[in-house]
N, CA, C and O atoms as a DFTB+ gen file, in Angstrom:
724 C
 N C O
     1  1       0.797      -1.179      -0.003
     2  2       0.000       0.001      -0.020
     3  2       0.842       1.239       0.008
     4  3       0.591       2.160      -0.770
     5  1       1.856       1.309       0.887
     6  2       2.743       2.470       0.957
     7  2       3.485       2.695      -0.360
     8  3       3.773       3.825      -0.753
     9  1       3.771       1.622      -1.000
    10  2       4.503       1.734      -2.348
    11  2       3.620       2.451      -3.362
    12  3       4.119       3.135      -4.256
    13  1       2.323       2.291      -3.220
    14  2       1.434       2.942      -4.250
    15  2       1.341       4.432      -3.985
    16  3       1.056       5.193      -4.909
    17  1       1.578       4.887      -2.725
    18  2       1.572       6.332      -2.459
    19  2       2.844       7.010      -3.010
    20  3       2.800       8.109      -3.564
    21  1       3.912       6.347      -2.843
    22  2       5.241       6.904      -3.297
    23  2       5.531       6.535      -4.713
    24  3       6.129       7.341      -5.426
    25  1       5.155       5.394      -5.166
    26  2       5.450       4.874      -6.473
    27  2       6.232       3.601      -6.335
    28  3       6.941       3.413      -5.346
    29  1       6.125       2.751      -7.270
    30  2       6.815       1.520      -7.220
    31  2       8.263       1.614      -7.529
    32  3       8.641       2.468      -8.331
    33  1       9.111       0.804      -6.955
    34  2      10.509       0.764      -7.291
    35  2      10.635       0.036      -8.620
    36  3       9.875      -0.898      -8.875
    37  1      11.541       0.423      -9.449
    38  2      11.814      -0.220     -10.720
    39  2      12.791      -1.363     -10.511
    40  3      13.758      -1.262      -9.756
    41  1      12.504      -2.452     -11.207
    42  2      13.409      -3.579     -11.232
    43  2      13.440      -4.159     -12.609
    44  3      12.384      -4.423     -13.184
    45  1      14.602      -4.369     -13.164
    46  2      14.703      -4.926     -14.507
    47  2      14.335      -6.427     -14.463
    48  3      14.403      -7.051     -13.404
    49  1      13.963      -6.975     -15.569
    50  2      13.632      -8.375     -15.715
    51  2      14.844      -9.226     -15.276
    52  3      14.701     -10.221     -14.564
    53  1      16.035      -8.802     -15.723
    54  2      17.251      -9.526     -15.346
    55  2      17.496      -9.479     -13.878
    56  3      17.837     -10.496     -13.274
    57  1      17.324      -8.257     -13.246
    58  2      17.544      -8.214     -11.797
    59  2      16.531      -9.000     -11.023
    60  3      16.841      -9.591      -9.989
    61  1      15.302      -9.007     -11.529
    62  2      14.267      -9.834     -10.912
    63  2      14.646     -11.298     -10.976
    64  3      14.523     -12.015      -9.983
    65  1      15.098     -11.743     -12.112
    66  2      15.506     -13.174     -12.306
    67  2      16.663     -13.518     -11.373
    68  3      16.706     -14.582     -10.756
    69  1      17.581     -12.591     -11.300
    70  2      18.756     -12.837     -10.454
    71  2      18.328     -12.928      -8.980
    72  3      18.811     -13.789      -8.243
    73  1      17.432     -12.049      -8.561
    74  2      16.979     -12.042      -7.183
    75  2      16.219     -13.349      -6.874
    76  3      16.422     -13.956      -5.822
    77  1      15.368     -13.760      -7.774
    78  2      14.531     -14.972      -7.586
    79  2      15.420     -16.217      -7.543
    80  3      15.218     -17.104      -6.712
    81  1      16.425     -16.276      -8.463
    82  2      17.263     -17.446      -8.513
    83  2      18.129     -17.545      -7.234
    84  3      18.199     -18.593      -6.592
    85  1      18.791     -16.407      -6.887
    86  2      19.640     -16.435      -5.670
    87  2      18.818     -16.739      -4.428
    88  3      19.192     -17.607      -3.640
    89  1      17.734     -16.058      -4.246
    90  2      16.911     -16.261      -3.086
    91  2      16.364     -17.643      -2.976
    92  3      16.380     -18.241      -1.900
    93  1      15.868     -18.176      -4.096
    94  2      15.252     -19.493      -4.084
    95  2      16.334     -20.556      -3.830
    96  3      16.066     -21.537      -3.135
    97  1      17.543     -20.384      -4.374
    98  2      18.601     -21.410      -4.145
    99  2      18.968     -21.403      -2.689
   100  3      19.174     -22.467      -2.105
   101  1      19.061     -20.203      -2.059
   102  2      19.431     -20.184      -0.653
   103  2      18.334     -20.810       0.192
   104  3      18.610     -21.611       1.085
   105  1      17.096     -20.445      -0.089
   106  2      15.965     -21.053       0.672
   107  2      15.845     -22.551       0.408
   108  3      15.576     -23.319       1.332
   109  1      16.046     -22.989      -0.875
   110  2      15.956     -24.360      -1.230
   111  2      16.965     -25.233      -0.453
   112  3      16.671     -26.358      -0.051
   113  1      18.166     -24.657      -0.264
   114  2      19.195     -25.373       0.469
   115  2      18.749     -25.660       1.864
   116  3      18.914     -26.787       2.330
   117  1      18.187     -24.697       2.562
   118  2      17.667     -24.845       3.899
   119  2      16.505     -25.842       3.923
   120  3      16.496     -26.783       4.716
   121  1      15.533     -25.621       3.046
   122  2      14.341     -26.457       3.044
   123  2      14.717     -27.904       2.672
   124  3      14.213     -28.855       3.269
   125  1      15.602     -28.052       1.687
   126  2      15.968     -29.415       1.283
   127  2      16.581     -30.181       2.430
   128  3      16.303     -31.370       2.587
   129  1      17.400     -29.543       3.231
   130  2      17.973     -30.218       4.391
   131  2      16.871     -30.682       5.340
   132  3      16.933     -31.790       5.872
   133  1      15.878     -29.848       5.549
   134  2      14.702     -30.224       6.337
   135  2      13.953     -31.441       5.704
   136  3      13.527     -32.378       6.378
   137  1      13.833     -31.342       4.355
   138  2      13.089     -32.417       3.656
   139  2      13.871     -33.751       3.785
   140  3      13.274     -34.804       4.007
   141  1      15.181     -33.689       3.646
   142  2      15.979     -34.885       3.777
   143  2      15.825     -35.476       5.170
   144  3      15.625     -36.681       5.326
   145  1      15.921     -34.604       6.198
   146  2      15.744     -35.068       7.566
   147  2      14.365     -35.728       7.773
   148  3      14.238     -36.790       8.381
   149  1      13.355     -35.050       7.241
   150  2      11.979     -35.524       7.400
   151  2      11.862     -36.874       6.649
   152  3      11.390     -37.848       7.237
   153  1      12.261     -36.952       5.424
   154  2      12.130     -38.131       4.670
   155  2      12.884     -39.367       5.233
   156  3      12.370     -40.486       5.246
   157  1      14.109     -39.109       5.690
   158  2      14.905     -40.173       6.265
   159  2      14.332     -40.697       7.594
   160  3      14.629     -41.815       8.014
   161  1      13.535     -39.892       8.220
   162  2      12.906     -40.329       9.528
   163  2      11.380     -40.387       9.391
   164  3      10.689     -40.471      10.406
   165  1      10.854     -40.347       8.212
   166  2       9.409     -40.286       7.967
   167  2       8.673     -41.469       8.625
   168  3       9.005     -42.631       8.393
   169  1       7.675     -41.143       9.443
   170  2       6.932     -42.211      10.129
   171  2       6.009     -42.918       9.162
   172  3       5.458     -43.962       9.509
   173  1       5.823     -42.411       7.999
   174  2       4.946     -43.064       7.007
   175  2       5.700     -44.019       6.102
   176  3       5.103     -44.624       5.212
   177  1       7.009     -44.166       6.312
   178  2       7.790     -45.116       5.523
   179  2       8.138     -46.333       6.447
   180  3       8.225     -46.229       7.671
   181  1       8.320     -47.445       5.780
   182  2       8.737     -48.645       6.475
   183  2      10.235     -48.598       6.862
   184  3      10.654     -49.085       7.912
   185  1      11.007     -47.987       5.954
   186  2      12.408     -47.856       6.182
   187  2      12.880     -46.507       5.552
   188  3      12.169     -45.897       4.753
   189  1      14.058     -46.089       5.929
   190  2      14.574     -44.828       5.505
   191  2      15.074     -44.911       4.027
   192  3      15.708     -45.888       3.629
   193  1      14.772     -43.879       3.255
   194  2      15.276     -43.846       1.878
   195  2      16.776     -43.463       1.844
   196  3      17.428     -43.554       0.804
   197  1      17.293     -43.040       2.994
   198  2      18.695     -42.680       3.179
   199  2      19.166     -41.629       2.071
   200  3      20.175     -41.790       1.385
   201  1      18.365     -40.607       1.989
   202  2      18.670     -39.541       1.053
   203  2      19.865     -38.737       1.588
   204  3      20.063     -38.638       2.799
   205  1      20.640     -38.176       0.688
   206  2      21.812     -37.360       1.058
   207  2      21.466     -35.901       0.772
   208  3      20.687     -35.603      -0.133
   209  1      22.046     -35.011       1.542
   210  2      21.829     -33.600       1.351
   211  2      22.429     -33.024       0.089
   212  3      22.109     -31.909      -0.323
   213  1      23.338     -33.834      -0.539
   214  2      23.923     -33.438      -1.768
   215  2      23.020     -33.775      -2.963
   216  3      23.240     -33.241      -4.051
   217  1      22.059     -34.603      -2.804
   218  2      21.159     -35.040      -3.865
   219  2      20.012     -34.083      -4.097
   220  3      18.848     -34.484      -4.089
   221  1      20.332     -32.833      -4.302
   222  2      19.258     -31.831      -4.314
   223  2      18.886     -31.328      -5.698
   224  3      18.005     -30.475      -5.807
   225  1      19.526     -31.823      -6.774
   226  2      19.242     -31.306      -8.121
   227  2      17.808     -31.513      -8.521
   228  3      17.156     -30.562      -8.953
   229  1      17.278     -32.732      -8.396
   230  2      15.860     -32.914      -8.722
   231  2      14.875     -32.053      -7.963
   232  3      13.841     -31.615      -8.467
   233  1      15.269     -31.838      -6.702
   234  2      14.446     -30.965      -5.823
   235  2      14.473     -29.540      -6.365
   236  3      13.424     -28.911      -6.504
   237  1      15.634     -29.040      -6.665
   238  2      15.801     -27.652      -7.169
   239  2      15.014     -27.462      -8.484
   240  3      14.316     -26.468      -8.681
   241  1      15.159     -28.437      -9.346
   242  2      14.497     -28.333     -10.631
   243  2      12.954     -28.381     -10.406
   244  3      12.205     -27.688     -11.095
   245  1      12.524     -29.156      -9.496
   246  2      11.048     -29.248      -9.233
   247  2      10.546     -27.898      -8.705
   248  3       9.487     -27.421      -9.113
   249  1      11.299     -27.301      -7.813
   250  2      10.871     -26.024      -7.252
   251  2      10.843     -24.927      -8.329
   252  3       9.895     -24.144      -8.393
   253  1      11.887     -24.873      -9.175
   254  2      11.915     -23.840     -10.204
   255  2      10.923     -24.134     -11.314
   256  3      10.405     -23.203     -11.931
   257  1      10.641     -25.412     -11.588
   258  2       9.643     -25.737     -12.594
   259  2       8.283     -25.217     -12.155
   260  3       7.564     -24.614     -12.952
   261  1       7.918     -25.447     -10.882
   262  2       6.631     -24.893     -10.411
   263  2       6.593     -23.406     -10.508
   264  3       5.600     -22.853     -10.982
   265  1       7.624     -22.729     -10.083
   266  2       7.590     -21.280     -10.062
   267  2       7.644     -20.677     -11.423
   268  3       6.967     -19.677     -11.663
   269  1       8.428     -21.235     -12.358
   270  2       8.499     -20.718     -13.720
   271  2       7.174     -20.930     -14.367
   272  3       6.738     -20.064     -15.125
   273  1       6.497     -22.025     -14.123
   274  2       5.211     -22.368     -14.744
   275  2       4.108     -21.324     -14.347
   276  3       3.154     -21.068     -15.081
   277  1       4.313     -20.764     -13.166
   278  2       3.303     -19.794     -12.639
   279  2       3.468     -18.395     -13.187
   280  3       2.560     -17.574     -13.053
   281  1       4.656     -18.084     -13.829
   282  2       4.881     -16.727     -14.268
   283  2       3.818     -16.150     -15.203
   284  3       3.422     -14.997     -15.033
   285  1       3.333     -16.944     -16.216
   286  2       2.282     -16.369     -17.081
   287  2       1.042     -15.912     -16.380
   288  3       0.298     -15.095     -16.923
   289  1       0.783     -16.418     -15.161
   290  2      -0.364     -16.000     -14.388
   291  2      -0.207     -14.559     -13.870
   292  3      -1.194     -13.939     -13.472
   293  1       0.998     -14.035     -13.873
   294  2       1.248     -12.756     -13.296
   295  2       1.919     -11.734     -14.213
   296  3       1.796     -10.530     -13.988
   297  1       2.612     -12.190     -15.220
   298  2       3.271     -11.286     -16.173
   299  2       2.706     -11.622     -17.563
   300  3       2.422     -12.780     -17.870
   301  1       2.551     -10.580     -18.393
   302  2       1.988     -10.781     -19.721
   303  2       2.793     -10.013     -20.800
   304  3       3.833      -9.415     -20.521
   305  1       2.291     -10.057     -21.981
   306  2       2.907      -9.257     -23.039
   307  2       4.321      -9.621     -23.430
   308  3       5.087      -8.761     -23.864
   309  1       4.675     -10.879     -23.282
   310  2       6.019     -11.330     -23.606
   311  2       6.958     -11.218     -22.400
   312  3       8.014     -11.851     -22.382
   313  1       6.586     -10.425     -21.401
   314  2       7.451     -10.243     -20.242
   315  2       7.639     -11.571     -19.497
   316  3       8.704     -11.852     -18.947
   317  1       6.532     -12.404     -19.500
   318  2       6.599     -13.685     -18.827
   319  2       7.675     -14.586     -19.469
   320  3       8.428     -15.252     -18.759
   321  1       7.743     -14.605     -20.786
   322  2       8.735     -15.425     -21.487
   323  2      10.131     -14.895     -21.204
   324  3      11.037     -15.678     -20.921
   325  1      10.321     -13.607     -21.274
   326  2      11.684     -13.029     -21.049
   327  2      12.164     -13.268     -19.637
   328  3      13.328     -13.602     -19.421
   329  1      11.277     -13.100     -18.675
   330  2      11.717     -13.354     -17.268
   331  2      12.024     -14.813     -17.111
   332  3      13.027     -15.142     -16.477
   333  1      11.231     -15.711     -17.643
   334  2      11.464     -17.154     -17.533
   335  2      12.853     -17.504     -18.202
   336  3      13.620     -18.319     -17.688
   337  1      13.115     -16.870     -19.325
   338  2      14.428     -17.137     -19.987
   339  2      15.578     -16.627     -19.159
   340  3      16.609     -17.294     -19.066
   341  1      15.437     -15.467     -18.556
   342  2      16.479     -14.927     -17.650
   343  2      16.663     -15.888     -16.464
   344  3      17.798     -16.181     -16.087
   345  1      15.626     -16.354     -15.905
   346  2      15.664     -17.257     -14.771
   347  2      16.397     -18.565     -15.126
   348  3      17.261     -19.028     -14.382
   349  1      16.028     -19.148     -16.284
   350  2      16.710     -20.366     -16.703
   351  2      18.197     -20.131     -16.951
   352  3      19.038     -20.944     -16.569
   353  1      18.503     -19.022     -17.590
   354  2      19.897     -18.652     -17.869
   355  2      20.684     -18.501     -16.541
   356  3      21.783     -19.041     -16.421
   357  1      20.147     -17.795     -15.577
   358  2      20.808     -17.571     -14.316
   359  2      20.917     -18.857     -13.511
   360  3      21.947     -19.117     -12.889
   361  1      19.836     -19.682     -13.520
   362  2      19.871     -20.931     -12.825
   363  2      20.866     -21.885     -13.449
   364  3      21.591     -22.565     -12.724
   365  1      20.925     -21.958     -14.748
   366  2      21.847     -22.873     -15.459
   367  2      23.293     -22.498     -15.003
   368  3      24.106     -23.362     -14.676
   369  1      23.560     -21.199     -14.998
   370  2      24.935     -20.754     -14.557
   371  2      25.192     -21.182     -13.120
   372  3      26.283     -21.666     -12.818
   373  1      24.242     -21.025     -12.242
   374  2      24.409     -21.361     -10.836
   375  2      24.599     -22.870     -10.604
   376  3      25.285     -23.300      -9.677
   377  1      23.947     -23.666     -11.504
   378  2      24.023     -25.086     -11.381
   379  2      25.124     -25.722     -12.240
   380  3      25.285     -26.943     -12.254
   381  1      25.874     -24.883     -12.951
   382  2      26.905     -25.368     -13.849
   383  2      26.332     -26.294     -14.940
   384  3      26.911     -27.327     -15.274
   385  1      25.167     -25.880     -15.482
   386  2      24.510     -26.701     -16.539
   387  2      24.444     -25.888     -17.802
   388  3      24.579     -24.665     -17.776
   389  1      24.235     -26.577     -18.925
   390  2      23.969     -25.958     -20.186
   391  2      22.523     -25.473     -20.140
   392  3      21.675     -26.169     -19.580
   393  1      22.208     -24.306     -20.707
   394  2      20.826     -23.732     -20.713
   395  2      19.908     -24.690     -21.384
   396  3      18.804     -24.921     -20.891
   397  1      20.307     -25.261     -22.486
   398  2      19.346     -26.190     -23.207
   399  2      19.064     -27.420     -22.349
   400  3      17.920     -27.864     -22.250
   401  1      20.111     -27.970     -21.730
   402  2      19.897     -29.175     -20.873
   403  2      18.948     -28.825     -19.727
   404  3      18.061     -29.604     -19.380
   405  1      19.147     -27.649     -19.149
   406  2      18.248     -27.277     -17.998
   407  2      16.832     -27.068     -18.525
   408  3      15.871     -27.516     -17.901
   409  1      16.694     -26.400     -19.656
   410  2      15.345     -26.196     -20.215
   411  2      14.646     -27.524     -20.482
   412  3      13.454     -27.660     -20.204
   413  1      15.358     -28.487     -21.007
   414  2      14.809     -29.792     -21.277
   415  2      14.407     -30.493     -19.969
   416  3      13.362     -31.142     -19.916
   417  1      15.202     -30.372     -18.948
   418  2      14.876     -31.004     -17.660
   419  2      13.637     -30.312     -17.005
   420  3      12.809     -30.959     -16.364
   421  1      13.557     -29.014     -17.192
   422  2      12.365     -28.285     -16.679
   423  2      11.140     -28.719     -17.423
   424  3      10.085     -28.918     -16.820
   425  1      11.254     -28.870     -18.710
   426  2      10.038     -29.261     -19.492
   427  2       9.642     -30.645     -19.112
   428  3       8.443     -30.873     -18.944
   429  1      10.528     -31.604     -18.956
   430  2      10.211     -32.953     -18.533
   431  2       9.619     -32.955     -17.089
   432  3       8.686     -33.704     -16.803
   433  1      10.147     -32.150     -16.236
   434  2       9.643     -32.067     -14.872
   435  2       8.200     -31.490     -14.880
   436  3       7.339     -31.956     -14.134
   437  1       7.961     -30.494     -15.714
   438  2       6.626     -29.899     -15.829
   439  2       5.598     -30.968     -16.297
   440  3       4.502     -31.086     -15.750
   441  1       5.998     -31.721     -17.312
   442  2       5.122     -32.822     -17.813
   443  2       4.825     -33.803     -16.762
   444  3       3.686     -34.245     -16.615
   445  1       5.857     -34.171     -15.996
   446  2       5.669     -35.126     -14.893
   447  2       4.734     -34.573     -13.825
   448  3       3.839     -35.265     -13.341
   449  1       4.954     -33.352     -13.480
   450  2       4.066     -32.696     -12.466
   451  2       2.628     -32.650     -12.895
   452  3       1.720     -32.942     -12.117
   453  1       2.423     -32.270     -14.175
   454  2       1.019     -32.232     -14.683
   455  2       0.380     -33.580     -14.695
   456  3      -0.806     -33.705     -14.388
   457  1       1.137     -34.609     -15.044
   458  2       0.618     -35.942     -15.088
   459  2       0.308     -36.447     -13.663
   460  3      -0.724     -37.074     -13.423
   461  1       1.214     -36.161     -12.743
   462  2       1.020     -36.677     -11.361
   463  2      -0.153     -35.981     -10.689
   464  3      -0.821     -36.584      -9.849
   465  1      -0.417     -34.739     -11.033
   466  2      -1.447     -33.979     -10.364
   467  2      -2.780     -33.820     -11.206
   468  3      -3.671     -33.051     -10.845
   469  1      -2.855     -34.544     -12.273
   470  2      -4.045     -34.502     -13.128
   471  2      -5.289     -34.924     -12.339
   472  3      -5.189     -35.918     -11.620
   473  1      -6.408     -34.287     -12.404
   474  2      -6.839     -33.221     -13.336
   475  2      -6.517     -31.832     -12.825
   476  3      -6.769     -30.866     -13.544
   477  1      -5.968     -31.669     -11.608
   478  2      -5.675     -30.370     -11.099
   479  2      -4.564     -29.756     -11.889
   480  3      -3.658     -30.441     -12.363
   481  1      -4.644     -28.420     -12.031
   482  2      -3.552     -27.704     -12.752
   483  2      -2.651     -26.936     -11.811
   484  3      -1.802     -26.151     -12.235
   485  1      -2.851     -27.176     -10.528
   486  2      -2.094     -26.477      -9.471
   487  2      -0.771     -27.178      -9.267
   488  3      -0.709     -28.223      -8.619
   489  1       0.284     -26.612      -9.814
   490  2       1.605     -27.260      -9.720
   491  2       2.221     -27.114      -8.326
   492  3       3.178     -27.817      -8.000
   493  1       1.702     -26.241      -7.529
   494  2       2.194     -26.094      -6.177
   495  2       1.999     -27.384      -5.420
   496  3       2.896     -27.839      -4.709
   497  1       0.789     -27.995      -5.575
   498  2       0.501     -29.249      -4.946
   499  2       1.101     -30.434      -5.635
   500  3       1.079     -31.548      -5.111
   501  1       1.638     -30.203      -6.808
   502  2       2.344     -31.254      -7.550
   503  2       3.766     -31.446      -7.109
   504  3       4.352     -32.498      -7.363
   505  1       4.346     -30.451      -6.451
   506  2       5.731     -30.523      -6.037
   507  2       5.988     -31.731      -5.163
   508  3       6.895     -32.504      -5.472
   509  1       5.230     -31.943      -4.068
   510  2       5.482     -33.158      -3.240
   511  2       5.346     -34.464      -3.988
   512  3       6.059     -35.429      -3.711
   513  1       4.453     -34.490      -4.912
   514  2       4.268     -35.697      -5.746
   515  2       5.436     -35.930      -6.645
   516  3       5.863     -37.065      -6.859
   517  1       5.968     -34.819      -7.188
   518  2       7.147     -34.931      -8.028
   519  2       8.392     -35.390      -7.220
   520  3       9.177     -36.216      -7.685
   521  1       8.542     -34.837      -6.019
   522  2       9.640     -35.276      -5.180
   523  2       9.460     -36.714      -4.826
   524  3      10.437     -37.462      -4.826
   525  1       8.240     -37.151      -4.520
   526  2       7.988     -38.538      -4.254
   527  2       8.421     -39.431      -5.367
   528  3       9.042     -40.467      -5.130
   529  1       8.097     -39.043      -6.622
   530  2       8.390     -39.894      -7.773
   531  2       9.915     -39.779      -8.140
   532  3      10.557     -40.803      -8.373
   533  1      10.456     -38.620      -8.188
   534  2      11.831     -38.447      -8.610
   535  2      12.818     -39.090      -7.615
   536  3      13.899     -39.507      -8.033
   537  1      12.501     -39.180      -6.385
   538  2      13.355     -39.807      -5.389
   539  2      13.000     -41.269      -5.097
   540  3      13.587     -41.884      -4.207
   541  1      12.026     -41.834      -5.858
   542  2      11.669     -43.248      -5.715
   543  2      11.167     -43.584      -4.345
   544  3      11.515     -44.631      -3.800
   545  1      10.357     -42.726      -3.770
   546  2       9.964     -42.931      -2.350
   547  2       8.871     -43.952      -2.189
   548  3       8.609     -44.391      -1.069
   549  1       8.227     -44.346      -3.256
   550  2       7.149     -45.396      -3.116
   551  2       7.802     -46.672      -2.591
   552  3       7.154     -47.404      -1.843
   553  1       9.023     -46.970      -2.936
   554  2       9.648     -48.202      -2.434
   555  2       9.771     -48.256      -0.926
   556  3       9.963     -49.330      -0.356
   557  1       9.664     -47.131      -0.285
   558  2       9.893     -47.091       1.149
   559  2       8.593     -46.957       1.971
   560  3       8.616     -46.901       3.201
   561  1       7.521     -46.910       1.281
   562  2       6.204     -46.714       1.980
   563  2       5.729     -47.896       2.666
   564  3       6.251     -48.992       2.461
   565  1       4.707     -47.721       3.520
   566  2       4.005     -48.843       4.156
   567  2       3.244     -49.570       3.063
   568  3       2.826     -48.954       2.081
   569  1       3.054     -50.917       3.229
   570  2       2.507     -51.738       2.163
   571  2       1.196     -51.205       1.493
   572  3       1.052     -51.280       0.273
   573  1       0.260     -50.675       2.300
   574  2      -1.015     -50.254       1.698
   575  2      -0.777     -49.180       0.561
   576  3      -1.254     -49.315      -0.566
   577  1      -0.055     -48.173       0.921
   578  2       0.191     -47.084      -0.022
   579  2       1.209     -47.488      -1.078
   580  3       1.179     -46.963      -2.192
   581  1       2.110     -48.412      -0.749
   582  2       3.081     -48.876      -1.708
   583  2       2.319     -49.640      -2.811
   584  3       2.615     -49.494      -3.997
   585  1       1.335     -50.453      -2.398
   586  2       0.562     -51.203      -3.401
   587  2      -0.292     -50.323      -4.291
   588  3      -0.512     -50.611      -5.467
   589  1      -0.755     -49.262      -3.706
   590  2      -1.526     -48.185      -4.502
   591  2      -0.600     -47.377      -5.407
   592  3      -1.060     -46.720      -6.340
   593  1       0.663     -47.425      -5.139
   594  2       1.643     -46.606      -5.876
   595  2       1.268     -45.152      -5.798
   596  3       1.329     -44.410      -6.778
   597  1       0.874     -44.761      -4.589
   598  2       0.385     -43.385      -4.385
   599  2       0.949     -42.906      -3.004
   600  3       0.998     -43.685      -2.051
   601  1       1.364     -41.636      -2.918
   602  2       1.902     -41.106      -1.678
   603  2       0.819     -41.089      -0.583
   604  3      -0.344     -40.761      -0.817
   605  1       1.266     -41.457       0.607
   606  2       0.435     -41.307       1.781
   607  2       0.013     -39.863       1.895
   608  3       0.847     -38.963       1.803
   609  1      -1.306     -39.621       2.098
   610  2      -1.821     -38.230       2.221
   611  2      -1.152     -37.426       3.370
   612  3      -1.040     -36.203       3.290
   613  1      -0.736     -38.095       4.379
   614  2      -0.057     -37.382       5.474
   615  2       1.314     -36.952       5.008
   616  3       1.759     -35.885       5.429
   617  1       1.997     -37.665       4.203
   618  2       3.266     -37.255       3.596
   619  2       2.998     -36.040       2.758
   620  3       3.725     -35.055       2.892
   621  1       2.001     -36.042       1.902
   622  2       1.651     -34.916       1.035
   623  2       1.436     -33.669       1.830
   624  3       1.970     -32.607       1.511
   625  1       0.631     -33.804       2.894
   626  2       0.275     -32.658       3.716
   627  2       1.528     -32.045       4.330
   628  3       1.707     -30.829       4.266
   629  1       2.404     -32.863       4.925
   630  2       3.624     -32.412       5.606
   631  2       4.559     -31.791       4.590
   632  3       5.163     -30.757       4.876
   633  1       4.705     -32.394       3.386
   634  2       5.621     -31.865       2.386
   635  2       5.059     -30.551       1.835
   636  3       5.829     -29.624       1.581
   637  1       3.740     -30.444       1.641
   638  2       3.158     -29.167       1.207
   639  2       3.542     -28.032       2.139
   640  3       3.917     -26.942       1.707
   641  1       3.436     -28.322       3.439
   642  2       3.776     -27.289       4.445
   643  2       5.245     -26.800       4.307
   644  3       5.536     -25.615       4.472
   645  1       6.167     -27.761       3.998
   646  2       7.543     -27.362       3.861
   647  2       7.797     -26.617       2.524
   648  3       8.538     -25.635       2.467
   649  1       7.159     -27.120       1.473
   650  2       7.459     -26.593       0.165
   651  2       6.783     -25.282      -0.198
   652  3       7.192     -24.577      -1.121
   653  1       5.726     -24.975       0.565
   654  2       5.005     -23.696       0.271
   655  2       5.923     -22.474       0.449
   656  3       5.700     -21.430      -0.163
   657  1       6.934     -22.614       1.274
   658  2       7.833     -21.533       1.501
   659  2       8.763     -21.188       0.286
   660  3       9.454     -20.169       0.269
   661  1       8.734     -22.075      -0.693
   662  2       9.538     -21.925      -1.902
   663  2       8.763     -21.313      -3.082
   664  3       9.327     -21.106      -4.157
   665  1       7.501     -21.031      -2.881
   666  2       6.682     -20.475      -3.981
   667  2       6.777     -18.937      -3.963
   668  3       6.538     -18.289      -2.944
   669  1       7.126     -18.397      -5.103
   670  2       7.307     -16.988      -5.279
   671  2       6.014     -16.213      -5.039
   672  3       4.945     -16.608      -5.505
   673  1       6.125     -15.118      -4.316
   674  2       4.964     -14.266      -3.957
   675  2       4.804     -13.167      -5.022
   676  3       5.273     -12.046      -4.828
   677  1       4.157     -13.480      -6.119
   678  2       4.029     -12.564      -7.209
   679  2       3.180     -11.338      -6.825
   680  3       3.439     -10.232      -7.299
   681  1       2.168     -11.538      -5.969
   682  2       1.327     -10.389      -5.560
   683  2       2.216      -9.347      -4.906
   684  3       2.092      -8.158      -5.197
   685  1       3.103      -9.775      -4.035
   686  2       4.001      -8.847      -3.368
   687  2       4.964      -8.175      -4.389
   688  3       5.179      -6.963      -4.369
   689  1       5.521      -9.010      -5.263
   690  2       6.467      -8.426      -6.232
   691  2       5.825      -7.419      -7.154
   692  3       6.445      -6.401      -7.461
   693  1       4.629      -7.651      -7.603
   694  2       3.906      -6.755      -8.483
   695  2       3.429      -5.494      -7.734
   696  3       3.301      -4.421      -8.323
   697  1       3.177      -5.646      -6.451
   698  2       2.748      -4.478      -5.693
   699  2       3.945      -3.558      -5.374
   700  3       3.802      -2.335      -5.347
   701  1       5.074      -4.132      -5.143
   702  2       6.266      -3.384      -4.691
   703  2       7.094      -2.874      -5.901
   704  3       7.733      -1.825      -5.820
   705  1       7.074      -3.612      -6.991
   706  2       8.060      -3.291      -8.083
   707  2       7.310      -3.101      -9.395
   708  3       6.275      -3.710      -9.665
   709  1       7.901      -2.213     -10.193
   710  2       7.520      -2.093     -11.618
   711  2       8.609      -2.812     -12.334
   712  3       9.768      -2.400     -12.297
   713  1       8.254      -3.880     -12.985
   714  2       9.225      -4.712     -13.684
   715  2       9.407      -4.228     -15.091
   716  3       8.469      -4.201     -15.888
   717  1      10.665      -3.832     -15.397
   718  2      10.993      -3.230     -16.695
   719  2      11.932      -4.135     -17.525
   720  3      12.667      -4.951     -16.970
   721  1      11.894      -3.980     -18.838
   722  2      12.767      -4.834     -19.678
   723  2      14.256      -4.580     -19.427
   724  3      15.105      -5.217     -20.052
């Protein structure tokens, strides 16, 4: 509200992408450590998946896939595509990956998330399902849910609570900043 009285601060698309990538990577590192601890001690599993804190690439790609997929809901007129391209470029650099390789992995992850969460189009709630699939967690579940090949709803609920902190707050960003090319 105060920003509307004074005027919004300007932020370039590149600066926005840089801020989102850096902030999300820092937060992802913290949250992934919590996720690893939770999953390795998960009461809904028969045994520990013994995940390592270094095995975070699929997690990071899942988080960025969800967030990048939401950009067109908030930015329009080509700005959505430009910001997404900047984010992928900055993220590829941070992960020491080729931009095309990262783009392909994001596309595959988005397809997986859509399939896992069908008919819902809410990719936020698809993140725990993607983590479940990408880390092969069905093998560690209790027999009932293992036979269903479906995550325990309590796992989904607890993971949603952890992962919601990684979703970009576009309402805040648009209220505070005027995003410029």
